C-alpha positions in Angstrom: -58.0 -17.3 18.2 -59.8 -14.3 19.7 -57.7 -13.0 22.5 -59.4 -10.2 24.5 -57.3 -7.7 26.5 -56.6 -8.9 30.0 -58.7 -7.0 32.7 -55.4 -6.7 34.6 -53.6 -4.9 31.8 -51.7 -1.7 32.5 -51.3 1.2 30.1 -48.2 1.2 27.9 -45.6 3.5 29.5 -43.7 6.4 28.0 -40.2 5.0 27.3 -37.0 6.9 26.6 -34.7 6.1 23.7 -31.6 4.3 24.7 -28.5 5.7 23.0 -26.8 2.9 21.1 -30.0 0.9 20.5 -31.9 0.9 17.2 -35.2 -1.1 16.8 -36.7 -2.4 13.6 -39.5 -4.9 12.9 -40.7 -6.8 9.8 -43.1 -9.5 8.7 -41.5 -12.9 8.2 -44.9 -14.6 8.2 -43.9 -17.4 10.5 -47.7 -17.9 11.0 -50.7 -17.0 8.9 -51.2 -13.6 10.5 -51.2 -10.0 9.4 -48.6 -8.5 11.7 -44.9 -8.0 12.3 -43.3 -11.1 13.8 -39.6 -10.5 13.4 -37.7 -7.9 15.6 -34.2 -6.7 14.9 -32.4 -4.6 17.5 -29.0 -3.2 16.5 -26.6 -2.4 19.4 -23.6 -0.1 19.5 -20.1 -1.6 19.2 -18.8 -2.6 22.6 -22.2 -3.3 24.1 -22.0 -5.5 27.2 -24.4 -8.4 27.5 -25.6 -10.7 30.3 -28.2 -13.4 30.2 -30.1 -16.1 32.1 -31.7 -19.0 30.4 -34.2 -21.8 30.9 -32.9 -24.9 32.7 -35.2 -27.1 30.6 -33.5 -30.3 29.3 -35.3 -29.7 26.0 -34.0 -26.2 25.5 -34.1 -24.7 22.0 -31.0 -24.1 19.9 -31.4 -20.4 20.5 -31.0 -21.0 24.2 -28.0 -23.3 23.7 -26.2 -20.9 21.5 -27.1 -17.9 23.7 -25.5 -19.6 26.7 -22.3 -20.0 24.7 -22.4 -16.5 23.3 -23.0 -14.9 26.7 -19.5 -16.0 27.8 -18.0 -13.5 25.3 -19.7 -10.7 27.1 -20.3 -8.6 23.9 -23.3 -8.1 21.6 -24.1 -6.2 18.4 -27.6 -7.4 17.7 -30.7 -9.2 18.9 -33.2 -11.0 16.7 -36.6 -12.2 18.0 -38.9 -14.5 16.0 -42.5 -14.8 17.1 -44.9 -17.7 16.2 -42.3 -20.5 16.1 -40.3 -21.6 19.2 -37.8 -23.6 17.0 -37.4 -26.0 19.9 -37.1 -29.7 19.7 -36.1 -29.3 16.0 -32.7 -30.9 15.9 -30.0 -29.9 13.5 -32.5 -28.0 11.3 -33.3 -25.7 14.2 -29.7 -24.9 14.9 -29.0 -24.3 11.2 -31.8 -21.7 11.1 -30.3 -19.8 14.1 -26.8 -20.0 12.6 -28.2 -18.7 9.3 -29.8 -15.7 11.0 -26.7 -14.9 12.9 -24.5 -15.0 9.8 -26.9 -12.9 7.7 -27.0 -10.2 10.4 -23.2 -10.4 11.2 -22.4 -10.1 7.5 -24.5 -6.9 7.4 -23.0 -5.4 10.5 -19.4 -6.6 10.0 -19.3 -8.4 13.3 -18.8 -11.9 14.6 -21.9 -14.2 14.4 -21.4 -14.9 18.1 -22.3 -11.2 18.8 -25.8 -11.8 17.3 -28.3 -13.2 19.8 -31.4 -14.9 18.6 -34.7 -15.8 20.4 -37.7 -17.6 19.1 -41.1 -18.2 20.7 -44.3 -20.0 19.7 -45.2 -23.6 18.8 -42.7 -26.3 19.8 -41.5 -29.0 17.4 -41.7 -27.1 14.1 -38.3 -26.1 12.5 -38.0 -22.4 11.9 -38.5 -22.0 8.1 -35.1 -20.8 6.8 -36.5 -19.3 3.7 -39.0 -17.1 5.7 -36.2 -16.2 8.2 -33.9 -15.2 5.3 -36.5 -13.0 3.7 -37.6 -11.5 7.0 -34.0 -10.6 7.9 -33.5 -9.0 4.5 -36.7 -7.0 5.0 -35.9 -5.8 8.5 -32.4 -4.7 7.7 -33.9 -2.5 5.0 -36.7 -1.1 7.2 -37.0 2.2 9.0 -36.4 2.4 12.8 -39.4 2.1 15.1 -40.2 2.6 18.7 -40.5 0.3 21.7 -44.2 -0.2 21.3 -43.7 -1.8 17.9 -41.1 -4.1 19.3 -43.3 -5.3 22.1 -46.1 -6.0 19.7 -43.8 -7.9 17.3 -42.4 -10.3 20.0 -45.8 -11.3 21.3 -47.7 -14.6 20.8 -50.7 -15.1 23.1 -50.1 -11.9 24.9 -53.1 -9.6 25.1 -51.3 -6.4 25.8 -47.8 -5.0 25.2 -45.5 -5.2 28.2 -42.7 -2.7 28.9 -41.3 -0.7 31.8 -38.5 1.8 32.6 -36.3 2.8 35.5 -33.2 5.0 35.9 -30.3 5.4 38.3 -27.5 7.9 39.1 -24.0 6.7 38.6 -21.8 9.5 39.8 -23.1 12.6 38.1 -24.6 10.7 35.2 -28.2 9.6 35.0 -28.5 6.3 33.2 -31.8 5.0 31.7 -33.1 1.4 31.7 -35.9 0.1 29.5 -37.3 -3.4 29.4 -39.7 -5.3 27.2 -41.1 -8.7 27.9 -43.5 -11.2 26.4 -45.2 -14.1 28.2 -48.7 -15.2 29.1 -48.7 -19.0 29.3 -46.1 -21.7 29.9 -44.9 -19.6 32.8 -43.2 -21.4 35.8 -39.8 -20.0 35.5 -36.8 -22.2 36.3 -34.7 -19.0 35.8 -36.7 -16.4 34.0 -39.9 -15.7 32.2 -40.5 -16.5 28.5 -38.6 -13.7 26.7 -37.4 -10.5 28.4 -34.9 -7.9 27.3 -33.4 -5.0 29.2 -31.5 -2.2 27.5 -29.5 0.5 29.3 -27.0 3.2 28.3 -24.9 2.6 31.4 -21.3 1.7 31.1 -20.9 -1.6 33.0 -18.6 -4.6 32.7 -20.2 -7.8 31.3 -19.1 -9.8 34.4 -20.8 -7.3 36.8 -23.9 -7.0 34.6 -24.2 -10.8 34.7 -23.9 -10.9 38.5 -26.5 -8.2 38.9 -28.9 -9.8 36.4 -28.7 -13.2 38.2 -29.4 -11.6 41.5 -32.3 -9.6 40.1 -33.7 -12.7 38.4 -33.8 -14.6 41.7 -36.1 -12.0 43.2 -38.3 -11.3 40.2 -38.7 -13.6 37.2 -38.0 -16.7 39.3 -40.8 -15.7 41.6 -43.7 -15.7 39.2 -45.9 -18.5 37.9 -49.0 -18.8 35.8 -49.5 -22.4 35.1 -46.5 -24.5 36.5 -44.9 -25.1 33.1 -41.4 -24.0 32.3 -40.7 -23.0 28.7 -38.1 -24.5 26.4 -37.2 -21.0 25.3 -37.0 -18.9 28.5 -34.5 -16.1 28.1 -33.7 -12.8 29.7 -30.9 -10.7 28.2 -29.5 -7.4 29.4 -27.6 -5.1 27.1 -25.6 -2.1 28.2 -24.4 0.1 25.4 -22.0 2.2 27.5 -23.2 5.4 25.9 -23.9 7.3 29.2 -21.2 9.5 30.6 -20.7 7.5 33.7 -17.4 6.0 34.7 -17.5 2.3 33.9 -18.6 0.2 36.9 -16.8 -3.1 37.2 -17.3 -3.9 40.9 -20.1 -3.9 43.5 -17.9 -1.4 45.4 -17.8 1.2 42.7 -19.8 4.4 43.2 -23.3 4.0 41.8 -23.2 0.2 41.6 -25.8 -0.2 44.3 -28.1 2.3 42.6 -27.8 0.6 39.3 -28.5 -2.9 40.8 -31.6 -1.6 42.6 -32.9 0.0 39.4 -32.3 -3.2 37.4 -34.1 -5.3 40.1 -37.0 -2.8 40.1 -37.2 -3.0 36.3 -37.2 -6.8 36.3 -39.9 -6.9 39.0 -42.1 -4.6 37.0 -41.7 -6.8 33.9 -42.3 -10.0 35.8 -45.5 -8.7 37.3 -46.7 -7.7 33.8 -46.4 -11.3 32.7 -48.6 -12.4 35.6 -51.1 -9.7 34.8 -51.4 -11.2 31.3 -51.6 -14.8 32.5 -53.8 -16.7 30.1 -57.4 -16.3 31.2 -56.3 -14.4 34.4 -58.9 -12.3 36.2 -57.0 -11.7 39.5 -53.4 -10.7 40.3 -52.2 -12.6 43.4 -49.3 -11.6 45.7 -48.1 -14.4 48.1 -45.8 -13.3 51.0 -44.1 -16.1 52.8 -42.2 -15.2 56.0 -40.6 -17.0 58.9 -39.3 -19.8 56.6 -36.1 -21.8 57.1 -34.4 -19.7 54.4 -35.3 -17.3 51.6 -35.1 -20.1 49.0 -37.3 -22.3 51.2 -39.8 -19.4 51.4 -39.7 -19.0 47.6 -40.4 -22.7 47.0 -43.3 -22.7 49.4 -44.7 -19.6 47.7 -44.4 -21.3 44.3 -46.2 -24.4 45.7 -49.1 -22.2 46.7 -49.0 -20.2 43.4 -48.9 -23.4 41.3 -51.7 -25.1 43.1 -54.7 -25.5 40.8 -56.9 -25.9 43.9 -55.7 -22.6 45.4 -55.9 -20.8 42.0 -59.4 -22.0 41.2 -60.7 -21.2 44.7 -59.5 -17.6 44.2 -61.1 -17.5 40.8 -64.4 -18.4 42.4 -64.0 -16.0 45.3 -63.9 -19.0 47.7 -62.1 -18.2 51.0 -60.9 -21.8 51.3 -57.7 -21.3 53.3 -57.4 -25.0 53.8 -56.1 -25.2 50.3 -53.2 -23.0 51.3 -52.4 -25.3 54.2 -52.4 -28.2 51.7 -49.9 -26.3 49.4 -47.6 -25.5 52.3 -47.6 -29.1 53.4 -46.8 -30.5 50.0 -44.0 -28.1 49.2 -41.3 -30.4 50.7 -39.9 -27.6 52.7 -39.5 -27.3 56.5 -42.8 -26.3 58.1 -44.5 -26.8 61.5 -48.2 -27.3 61.4 -48.6 -25.9 64.9 -46.8 -22.6 64.0 -48.5 -21.9 60.7 -50.6 -18.8 60.2 -52.5 -17.7 57.1 -54.1 -14.4 56.2 -56.1 -13.1 53.2 -56.2 -9.4 52.6 -54.7 -8.7 56.0 -57.4 -10.8 57.8 -56.1 -13.8 59.7 -58.0 -17.0 59.0 -55.6 -19.3 60.9 -53.1 -18.6 63.7 -50.5 -20.9 65.1 -52.0 -24.0 63.6 -55.6 -23.3 64.5 -58.6 -21.7 62.9 -59.1 -18.2 64.3 -61.9 -18.2 66.9 -65.0 -16.4 65.8 -63.5 -16.0 62.3 -65.7 -13.9 60.1 -65.4 -14.9 56.5 -67.2 -11.9 55.1 -64.2 -9.5 54.8 -62.1 -12.2 53.3 -64.8 -13.0 50.7 -65.1 -9.2 50.0 -61.3 -9.1 49.4 -61.5 -12.1 47.1 -64.1 -10.4 45.0 -61.5 -7.9 43.9 -58.8 -8.3 41.3 -55.8 -7.8 43.6 -55.5 -10.6 46.1 -53.0 -10.7 49.0 -52.0 -14.0 50.8 -49.7 -14.0 53.7 -48.1 -17.2 55.2 -46.1 -17.1 58.4 -44.2 -20.3 59.2 -42.6 -19.2 62.5 -39.5 -21.3 62.2 -36.8 -19.0 60.8 -36.0 -15.7 59.1 -36.6 -16.7 55.4 -38.8 -14.5 53.3 -40.0 -14.4 49.7 -42.7 -12.8 47.6 -44.3 -14.8 44.7 -46.7 -13.4 42.1 -49.3 -15.5 40.3 -52.8 -15.3 38.9 -56.1 -17.3 39.2 -57.0 -20.2 37.0 -60.1 -19.8 34.9 -62.0 -21.4 32.0 -60.2 -18.8 29.8 -56.9 -20.7 30.3 -58.4 -23.9 28.9 -60.0 -22.1 25.9 -56.7 -20.4 24.9 -54.6 -23.5 25.2 -57.1 -26.0 23.8 -56.9 -24.4 20.3 -53.4 -22.9 20.5 -52.2 -24.4 17.2 -55.4 -23.8 15.3 
């Protein structure tokens, strides 16, 4: 499959090292490709962990075990397999995950429950235990690498590596946050994106980190969509090594907690938007602002109804200023809306106000806006104070080409 770089790609950023985090990659050869496809990230003892996972009823064994392990609140390692989702694989899939966790835990001298495993790729094929065993042996004996190598190794149909950084002050200490993410298709998060990982040197309790990650997720990963399909493997994990010199934060009332939460949310937003920018076949990055809804959650659902609409997405792909399709999407969302209060704008130009087409509406500036690669849609419902922003991409022939031969 020939995947060309997305026209919406952003340059790979300069990323700091995170004390207490060591990255290695190896070739397990889960698919017939010439690249690293197994990532091993060792974490310092005492690292706090938090996670959000797919709500899919067909979740992988990695997700099921990850949910259980998250309750412990501690992590020593992360393993990511690319090319095989190991989902819908029954007991053989779980055995493969348990084998990986034991092999790594024996090496590190920790509990298997402190080793988190993620897999991504084709559904319905058990992860080959022999390849996993050899891959883990190879990666444990390999030299450390940088963030760029890790982002390349976790990718599947991604066309560019995705990573971001932020920082925060906690007291007199500056803490760093680095995130890497993969995802391009099967993106309609019921919690998160496909696979995303956040690393920080901050000292923070697992319970507070979990609370902050859940809140950040609601405003970021759960506000993106590419194609309306939720993965069986969706996972976002946050690891805090505690190696910064800050006093450990355990409560939202602690000094620096607000700053760290803001930095975490900002990082998750950057990562989530990178996934949309690499949406399979995407040519346009779309921001949908919904205001005046009955609640924030109602606004988010309306925004996702617009972002998931093939009619809206194809109209934007073709540069067609067909605002009636947005009206349709609002109406089908199943959320409170009043036709006679609804207003819609593209690129700051109102096409409809208070349930009526704008008199003397000139479509030319809207068509010009739609010819670009950054599209803004604003929807005002006029019935409440709810607000949400959703990010999506257009739907092109490229999406069909990529997915029609995904397994070949």
